[in-house]
C-alpha positions as CSV (number, residue, x, y, z in Angstrom):
1,M,-8.8,6.6,4.1
2,V,-10.6,3.6,2.5
3,E,-9.3,1.1,-0.1
4,K,-11.3,2.7,-2.9
5,E,-9.6,6.0,-2.4
6,I,-6.2,4.3,-2.4
7,I,-7.0,2.5,-5.6
8,E,-8.1,5.8,-7.2
9,R,-4.9,7.5,-6.2
10,I,-2.8,4.6,-7.6
11,C,-4.8,4.8,-10.8
12,G,-4.1,8.5,-11.0
13,S,-0.4,8.3,-10.3
14,C,0.4,5.2,-12.4
15,N,-2.1,5.9,-15.1
16,C,-3.5,2.3,-14.8
17,D,-6.9,0.7,-14.5
18,E,-8.5,-0.3,-11.2
19,V,-7.7,-4.0,-11.6
20,T,-4.0,-3.3,-12.1
21,A,-4.0,-0.8,-9.2
22,R,-5.7,-3.3,-6.9
23,E,-3.1,-6.0,-7.9
24,C,-0.3,-3.6,-7.1
25,L,-1.8,-2.7,-3.8
26,N,-2.4,-6.3,-2.9
27,D,1.2,-7.1,-3.8
28,E,2.5,-4.4,-1.5
29,I,0.3,-5.5,1.3
30,R,1.5,-9.1,0.8
31,H,5.1,-7.9,0.9
32,L,4.5,-5.9,4.1
33,R,2.7,-8.9,5.8
34,E,5.7,-11.1,4.9
35,L,8.0,-8.6,6.7
36,Q,5.6,-8.5,9.6
37,E,5.5,-12.3,9.9
38,V,9.3,-12.4,10.3
39,E,9.2,-9.4,12.7
40,D,11.2,-7.2,10.3
41,L,8.6,-4.6,9.4
42,Q,9.8,-1.0,9.8
43,E,7.8,2.2,9.2
44,S,10.2,2.9,6.4
45,D,8.9,-0.2,4.6
46,I,5.4,1.2,4.7
47,E,6.7,4.6,3.5
48,Q,8.5,2.8,0.6
49,S,5.3,1.0,-0.3
50,C,3.5,4.3,-0.6
51,K,6.3,5.7,-2.8
52,D,6.4,2.5,-5.0
53,L,2.6,2.9,-5.5
54,G,2.9,6.6,-6.3
55,I,0.7,7.6,-3.4
56,E,1.3,10.1,-0.6
57,S,2.6,9.3,2.8
58,E,-0.7,10.1,4.3
59,C,-1.8,6.7,3.2
60,I,0.5,5.1,5.8
61,E,-2.5,5.0,8.1
62,Y,-4.3,2.8,5.7
63,F,-1.4,0.3,5.6
64,T,-1.1,0.3,9.4
65,M,-4.8,-0.4,9.7
66,V,-4.7,-3.3,7.1
67,L,-1.7,-4.9,8.8
68,T,-3.4,-4.7,12.2
69,F,-6.4,-6.8,11.2
């Protein structure tokens, strides 16, 4: 799944524009990276980010990929 698809899903679930959806996604990624830096990142944190953004758990793979690079 690519970022554009994630943004579209966030827009659909939150009824927001792409700019707001991108900001929300970036905030969640930033939060997860902070947890990763202190070695406190759990899979449940990624699942919670998906829930907070209103997207499905199948998007976990996207977050895993982003946090790997």
